[in-house]
N, C-alpha and C positions, 0 to 999 in steps of 0.2 A: 398475513403477507410476509414474506420472509423480508430479511434487511441483508443483503450481500456485500463482506466487506471483504474487499479483494484487494490482495497486496503481490505487486508485481515481485519478479524476481525471475534468476535460472533454479530449475531443479541442479538436483547434485552435490554429492560434499566439496566439490571443488569449487564454487561458488557459495557457500551458506555466509562468510563474513567478508564479502566486497561488498563497496558499494553500491553498487547496481541491484543488492540483495534486501535495501533496508526492507520494502516493500514485505518480503518473505520474513524477515526480523519481525518486523510490527507485531504481524499474524500472530509469531508463537510467542512474543512477549502480552500480546491482551489475551491468549488463551492461557497463557501462567500466571497470570494474574488475577484472572476471575475465575480459574477451575475450583476454588475451595467452596465459593459462592454462585456458579451455575452449574446444575446438571450437561456438561459437552459431552460429547461422542464424537469418535474419531469418525473422520465421512473420506470417501475416496472415491472415484470415476475414474475414467479413461484419461481425460485430463484436468483431473483436481485433484488436492488432497486435503484436507482439511480439520473443520471442528464444525458440530451444529447444538445449538440450546434455542428451544424456544424457538422466536420468530427471528434466530441470529444466526448467520452461516457465515465463517470465517475461511478465505479461501485463498487457496496457493494454487494457481497453475502448474501441473505439470509437462507443460511444453516450453520452448526456450521463448526468453522474453518477449520476441517480435514477433511470436504469435499467442500472445497471452489473448488475445480477443475471443480464439476458439473455443476457452473455455465454456460460455455464455450461452452455446447451443445443447451443451448439457446438462449444464445448470436449468435452463429454463423447461425442459425436458422433462426433470427430475423436481423441478420446484413451483414451477407454473409461470409463466410471464412475471416478470417483476418490474413494478414502478420503477421506471429509471432515477428519481427521486431517493430512490430505498439501496439506490448502489452505492456505495464511496471506494473509491479507490486511491490506493496508497502504493507511492511509489519515490524515487528519487532523483533531484534535480541538483542541474550542477551549477544552474541559477542563484544558488541559495546558500549562503555561508551555513558551514557544519555549526549546527548548536540551532539551529530555525527551523520552525515550520512554518509552509503557507498553507490555508486552505481555500477554494474557490467553490464557490457554485459550480462553475461550468468554464467551457474555454478550450483554446486547441492542443495538441498535441506538445508544442514546443519543443521541435524534433524529437520527442522520445516515443523511438520504435513501438516500445509497449503500450505505450496510451495510444501511439496511430493506431493499434491493433484493434484496441479497447472501442476506442471511438468507430472504426472501420464498422466491427462486430455489431454494435448497438444502434448506428446509423444517427447517432450524435454524436456531440459533445454535452449535451447539458445533463451532468451527473455531477455531485460531489465528489469531491479531490484532497487529498493530502498531502502536500507534497514537502518531501524531508530531504533540506540543504545535505549536500558532500562538496560543496566548495568546488569552485574553479580549477578545470585541469591547470597543470604545469604548465609553461610554454611547452618546453621540452617531450613533453607526452600524447602520445595518440591519443584519443577520444574514448576509443573500444578499450584500450588499456588501462586508461586513469580508472574507468566505471568496473571493469572487471579486477583490478586492484584491492587487495585488503586493505582495512582502514589503519590509519600509523595508530602506534602505540597508545597515546593521548586522546584519540578519537575512541578508540574500544573503551578505553577507562571512561569514556564520557557517554558513551552511545546507549546505556539504557537511560541514560537523566533523559536523553530526546525518545526514546522510544516510549517512556513512560508518559511523555506528552502528548506524546500519539494517538493512544490507548484513550488518556482521557480526553482527548479532542474528539476521538470519534465515540465515544457516551456523549459529549455536548454537542456533536450534530445530531445523535436521535434526540435527544432529550429537551435541547433548546432551538436545537435547526439549524441552519449553516451559519446563518449573517450571524448570530450571535455569538460561533463558535469565532467566525473569521474576526471581531472586534474583540476576542477574550486572548485567541493564540498569534495574529499574523503579528508581525514586526517586533517578537520577543524573541529574546534570547535565552536559552533554556541553562545555557552550562554556567 
């Protein structure tokens, strides 16, 4: 059975280093860290691109964020129906401080449109997820403008410290389970 690691973001060069794209950045970082020890091959479809090795599939939807869940119909056709516990979704969260991640075994979308789409497509919210803190938006900014803004210089300098912990947490969820990973990572600042 395949394990699907789904990073949420928006396709295209305009969005690469925006706060809303930390899910995509996590997928790219996981591949970068592990490509020397795993035989990855690039994969793509009508609604996704990513990497595959053994029973692990790293996916970035090629739809825009609000339609992220559309990727599952194509993935399930390609790989067969995957147990919902074998799906890990990685995405940004404005209610968590930058430098922290929060792992959950399940839960609502919390106002995140990409997660609303994923939950709707899976018809369940009972799957593991890793939320990456991007800080609260400043009072003077619109939410959409904030999440589509680039990281500050300080954040960019520290971003890969956070992404490396996200990658470690993916491995730990797979090997130790969600509860153990939650105890290991939740509440810690990785800067």
